[in-house]
C-alpha positions in Angstrom: -22.5 33.9 -6.9 -19.3 32.5 -5.3 -17.3 30.3 -7.6 -17.9 27.2 -5.5 -21.6 27.0 -4.8 -22.0 25.6 -1.3 -23.7 22.2 -1.0 -26.0 23.4 1.8 -27.2 26.3 -0.4 -28.2 23.9 -3.2 -30.0 21.6 -0.7 -32.0 24.6 0.7 -33.0 25.6 -2.8 -34.2 22.1 -3.6 -36.2 21.9 -0.4 -37.8 25.3 -1.2 -38.7 24.3 -4.8 -40.3 21.0 -3.9 -42.0 22.4 -0.8 -43.6 25.2 -2.9 -44.7 22.7 -5.5 -46.7 20.9 -2.8 -48.1 24.2 -1.4 -49.3 25.1 -4.9 -51.1 21.8 -5.2 -52.9 22.1 -1.8 -53.2 25.6 -0.6 -55.6 27.0 -3.2 -57.9 24.0 -2.7 -58.1 24.6 1.1 -58.7 28.4 0.6 -61.4 28.0 -2.1 -63.3 25.3 -0.2 -63.3 27.5 2.9 -64.4 30.6 0.9 -67.2 28.7 -0.9 -68.7 27.4 2.4 -68.0 30.1 4.9 -66.7 33.3 3.1 -63.8 35.6 3.6 -63.9 35.6 7.4 -63.2 31.9 7.4 -60.3 32.3 5.0 -58.9 35.0 7.3 -59.2 32.6 10.3 -57.2 30.1 8.3 -54.4 32.6 7.8 -54.5 33.8 11.5 -54.3 30.3 12.9 -51.6 29.3 10.5 -49.5 32.5 11.1 -49.8 32.6 14.9 -48.7 28.9 15.1 -45.9 29.6 12.7 -44.8 32.7 14.7 -44.4 30.6 17.9 -42.7 27.6 16.2 -40.4 30.0 14.3 -38.9 31.1 17.6 -38.5 27.5 18.7 -37.0 26.6 15.4 -33.9 28.7 16.1 -33.4 27.2 19.5 -34.0 23.7 18.1 -31.4 24.2 15.3 -28.9 25.2 18.0 -29.5 22.1 20.1 -30.3 19.4 17.5 -29.1 20.7 14.2 -30.6 21.4 10.8 -31.5 17.8 9.9 -33.6 17.1 12.9 -35.4 20.5 12.8 -36.3 20.4 9.1 -37.3 16.7 9.1 -39.7 17.3 12.1 -41.3 20.1 10.2 -41.7 18.0 7.1 -43.2 15.0 8.9 -45.7 17.3 10.7 -46.6 18.9 7.4 -47.3 15.5 5.9 -49.6 14.6 8.9 -51.5 17.9 8.5 -52.1 17.3 4.8 -53.4 13.8 5.5 -55.8 15.1 8.2 -57.2 17.6 5.6 -58.5 14.6 3.6 -60.3 13.2 6.6 -62.1 16.1 8.1 -65.0 18.5 7.0 -64.3 22.1 6.1 -65.3 23.6 9.5 -62.3 21.8 11.0 -59.8 23.2 8.5 -58.8 26.1 10.8 -57.7 23.6 13.5 -55.7 21.6 10.9 -54.2 24.9 9.6 -52.7 25.5 13.1 -50.8 22.2 12.9 -49.7 23.1 9.3 -48.5 26.5 10.6 -46.5 25.0 13.5 -44.9 22.6 11.0 -44.1 25.4 8.6 -42.6 27.4 11.5 -40.1 24.6 12.2 -39.3 24.0 8.5 -39.0 27.2 6.6 -37.0 29.4 9.0 -34.5 26.6 9.4 -34.2 26.4 5.6 -33.8 30.2 5.3 -31.2 30.1 8.1 -29.3 27.5 6.1 -29.3 29.8 3.1 -27.8 32.8 5.1 -25.3 30.7 6.9 -24.0 28.9 3.7 -23.2 32.0 1.5 -20.8 34.9 2.0 -22.1 38.0 3.9 -22.2 40.1 0.8 -24.5 37.5 -0.9 -27.0 37.0 1.9 -29.9 39.1 0.4 -29.1 37.8 -3.1 -28.9 34.2 -1.8 -32.3 34.6 -0.1 -33.7 36.3 -3.1 -32.7 33.4 -5.4 -34.2 31.0 -2.8 -37.5 32.9 -2.7 -37.7 33.5 -6.5 -37.1 29.8 -7.3 -39.6 28.8 -4.7 -42.2 31.3 -6.0 -41.7 30.1 -9.6 -42.3 26.6 -8.4 -45.3 27.6 -6.4 -47.1 29.6 -9.1 -46.3 26.9 -11.7 -47.9 24.2 -9.4 -50.9 26.5 -8.8 -51.5 26.5 -12.5 -50.6 22.9 -13.3 -52.7 21.5 -10.5 -55.9 22.4 -12.5 -55.2 19.9 -15.4 -53.8 17.4 -13.0 -56.9 17.5 -10.9 -59.0 16.4 -13.9 -56.7 13.4 -14.3 -56.0 12.2 -10.8 -58.6 14.1 -8.7 -58.1 16.0 -5.5 -57.3 12.8 -3.6 -54.5 12.1 -6.1 -53.0 15.6 -5.5 -53.1 15.1 -1.8 -51.5 11.7 -2.0 -48.8 12.9 -4.3 -48.1 15.8 -2.0 -47.8 13.7 1.1 -45.5 11.2 -0.6 -43.2 14.1 -1.8 -43.0 15.6 1.7 -42.2 12.2 3.3 -39.5 11.6 0.7 -38.1 15.1 1.4 -38.1 14.5 5.1 -36.1 11.3 4.8 -33.5 12.5 2.4 -33.0 15.9 4.1 -32.7 14.2 7.5 -30.1 11.8 6.3 -28.0 14.4 4.4 -28.2 17.2 7.0 -28.3 15.2 10.3 -24.8 16.2 11.5 -24.8 19.8 10.2 -24.8 22.3 13.0 -25.4 26.1 13.0 -22.7 28.7 13.1 -23.5 29.7 16.7 -24.2 28.1 20.1 -26.4 29.7 22.7 -25.8 27.1 25.4 -29.1 26.8 27.3 -32.2 27.0 25.0 -33.6 30.2 26.5 -36.0 32.5 24.7 -34.3 35.5 26.4 -31.8 35.5 23.5 -34.5 37.0 21.4 -34.8 40.0 23.7 -31.3 41.0 22.7 -32.3 40.8 19.1 -35.3 43.0 19.8 -33.1 45.7 21.2 -30.8 45.6 18.2 -33.6 45.7 15.6 -36.3 47.8 17.3 -36.4 50.4 14.4 -37.2 47.6 11.9 -40.0 46.0 13.9 -42.9 48.2 12.7 -41.9 47.8 9.0 -41.5 44.0 9.5 -45.0 43.8 11.0 -46.6 46.0 8.4 -45.0 44.1 5.5 -45.8 40.8 7.2 -49.4 41.8 7.0 -49.1 42.1 3.2 -47.5 38.6 3.2 -50.5 37.3 5.1 -53.0 38.9 2.7 -51.1 37.5 -0.2 -51.2 34.0 1.4 -54.9 33.3 1.4 -57.1 36.4 1.7 -56.4 38.1 -1.7 -56.6 34.8 -3.5 -60.2 34.3 -2.2 -61.0 38.0 -2.5 -60.0 38.2 -6.1 -62.0 35.0 -6.9 -65.1 36.5 -5.2 -64.8 39.8 -7.2 -64.0 38.2 -10.5 -66.5 35.4 -10.3 -63.9 33.0 -11.8 -64.2 29.2 -11.2 -61.4 27.5 -9.4 -59.3 26.6 -12.4 -59.5 30.1 -13.9 -58.7 31.8 -10.6 -55.6 29.5 -10.2 -54.5 30.5 -13.7 -54.8 34.3 -13.2 -53.3 34.1 -9.7 -50.2 32.4 -11.1 -49.9 35.1 -13.8 -50.1 37.8 -11.3 -47.4 36.2 -9.2 -45.0 35.9 -12.1 -45.2 39.6 -12.9 -42.9 40.8 -10.1 -40.6 37.9 -9.2 -37.5 39.1 -11.1 -37.5 42.5 -9.4 -36.6 40.9 -6.1 -33.1 40.1 -7.5 -32.5 43.8 -8.3 -33.7 45.1 -5.0 -31.8 42.5 -3.0 -28.6 43.5 -4.9 -29.2 47.1 -4.0 -29.8 46.1 -0.3 -26.4 44.3 -0.2 -24.6 47.1 -1.9 -26.1 50.2 -0.3 -27.9 49.0 2.8 -31.4 47.7 3.1 -33.3 50.1 5.5 -34.3 52.8 3.0 -35.3 50.2 0.4 -37.5 48.6 3.0 -39.4 51.8 3.5 -39.8 52.5 -0.2 -41.2 49.1 -0.8 -43.7 49.4 2.1 -45.0 52.7 0.6 -45.6 51.2 -2.8 -47.4 48.1 -1.4 -49.6 50.2 1.0 -50.8 52.5 -1.8 -51.5 49.5 -4.2 -53.9 48.0 -1.6 -56.1 51.1 -1.8 -56.5 50.4 -5.6 -57.2 46.7 -5.0 -59.9 47.6 -2.4 -62.0 49.2 -5.2 -63.9 46.6 -7.3 -62.9 46.7 -11.0 -62.5 44.6 -14.1 -61.1 41.2 -13.3 -58.1 41.6 -15.5 -57.3 45.0 -13.9 -57.8 43.5 -10.5 -55.3 40.6 -11.1 -52.8 43.0 -12.6 -53.0 45.2 -9.4 -52.6 42.1 -7.3 -49.1 41.8 -8.7 -48.0 44.9 -6.7 -48.4 43.5 -3.2 -46.9 40.2 -4.5 -44.0 42.2 -5.9 -43.6 44.0 -2.6 -43.8 40.8 -0.6 -41.2 39.0 -2.8 -38.8 41.9 -2.7 -39.3 42.6 0.9 -38.7 39.2 2.4 -35.0 38.7 1.4 -34.2 42.4 2.0 -35.6 42.5 5.6 -34.1 39.2 6.5 -30.7 40.3 5.1 -31.0 43.6 7.0 -31.9 41.8 10.3 -29.0 39.4 9.9 -26.6 42.3 9.4 -27.5 43.5 12.9 -26.3 40.4 14.8 -23.8 37.6 14.7 -26.5 34.9 15.3 -27.6 34.7 11.7 -30.0 31.7 12.1 -31.7 33.3 15.1 -32.1 36.6 13.3 -34.0 34.8 10.5 -36.3 32.9 12.9 -36.9 36.2 14.8 -37.8 38.0 11.5 -40.2 35.2 10.6 -41.9 35.6 14.0 -42.5 39.3 13.5 -43.8 39.0 10.0 -46.1 36.0 10.9 -47.6 38.0 13.8 -48.2 40.9 11.5 -49.8 38.6 8.9 -52.2 37.1 11.4 -53.3 40.4 13.0 -53.7 42.3 9.8 -55.6 39.6 7.8 -58.1 38.8 10.6 -58.7 42.5 11.4 -59.5 43.4 7.7 -61.9 40.4 7.5 -63.7 41.4 10.7 -64.0 45.1 9.6 -65.5 44.0 6.3 -67.8 41.5 8.1 -69.4 44.2 10.3 -69.1 47.1 7.8 -70.6 46.1 4.5 -70.2 48.7 1.7 -69.2 48.7 -1.9 -65.5 49.1 -1.2 -63.2 46.8 0.9 -63.0 49.3 3.7 -60.7 47.0 5.7 -58.0 47.2 3.1 -58.3 51.0 2.8 -58.1 51.5 6.6 -55.0 49.2 6.7 -53.4 51.1 3.9 -53.9 54.4 5.6 -52.6 53.1 8.9 -49.6 51.5 7.2 -48.6 54.7 5.3 -48.9 56.8 8.5 -46.9 54.4 10.7 -44.2 54.0 8.0 -43.9 57.7 7.8 -43.7 58.3 11.5 -41.0 55.6 11.9 -39.1 56.9 9.0 -39.0 60.4 10.4 -38.1 59.3 13.9 -35.2 57.1 13.1 -33.8 59.1 10.2 -33.5 62.1 12.6 -31.9 60.0 15.3 -29.4 58.6 12.8 -30.1 55.0 14.0 -30.1 53.6 10.5 -27.3 51.5 9.4 -25.8 53.2 6.4 
């Protein structure tokens, strides 16, 4: 790390840590409640609504950062997130997908702006590592809070968890807004036009399939696999939270190594290798097995997701001078992939009921095929950045 750690980088890390603590408190509860009442298709609809709303607001986030700065954009996202969590406590389960859209819009404003703050506050040769540190610390906080929420629930109840989460978010919004209000991005695009993203599209067209495919894995890891594993294992909420956190911890440290390799040798080939590993692991997960084996296998897509996120963002950033816009653009691509893939798998399994999770198997085969075709095409054309 640079000798003088940038203040903005530290602020981004703190927002990521506390934000993930709140997510760990709330998200499993929403997922499990929806799964218990309506099944996996309802869980997939939660992810789809969340990710599509986040995809749209991710694009708007980059433009809002340009015109109003980091403080305004991040604080708006945090306040909207607090409102969404409050609404969850007031509505029945069948309204959760609508509330999840609001939560997704809020997240699309917040997290791309925080990630953009990371890449703009560290030297270029530290972008992937800086993002990896951000994601690793956030993931450690998330999986810790997923686990600790179980004993806390028995002390303060679910209403207490929601109240604590809302107060934490409001406090974050106020402090972040005050500290970062005058901080502007490293670029200016003049008029807030979405056409700026078309230029990014042309510069990164070879990375789009891999971003969407791996975004699908991120979407599955968000809600679907959490509910799927609980259904297969038969665990109660507390035990499912515990094993989910264990699976998440298995692969976090590897992201630091892969992000270092991406910075040193270039990220494209690493992206493709990770995508292959994750796609193959989903085939194994689709076959019902012992709960301990299942949760161990779940660590593979989690590993791939944690490794891939900093690598693909760093690679996208290296293609353009508008670092913040590149991050929000990457978020948009991965969010769309997450929504489409998760909902498609749930629909396939809803209409085709067999012993295996046929949706995951089909997705894995399509992913491996598309990754191979893109790899062959662009390696022959020599369009990869070495």
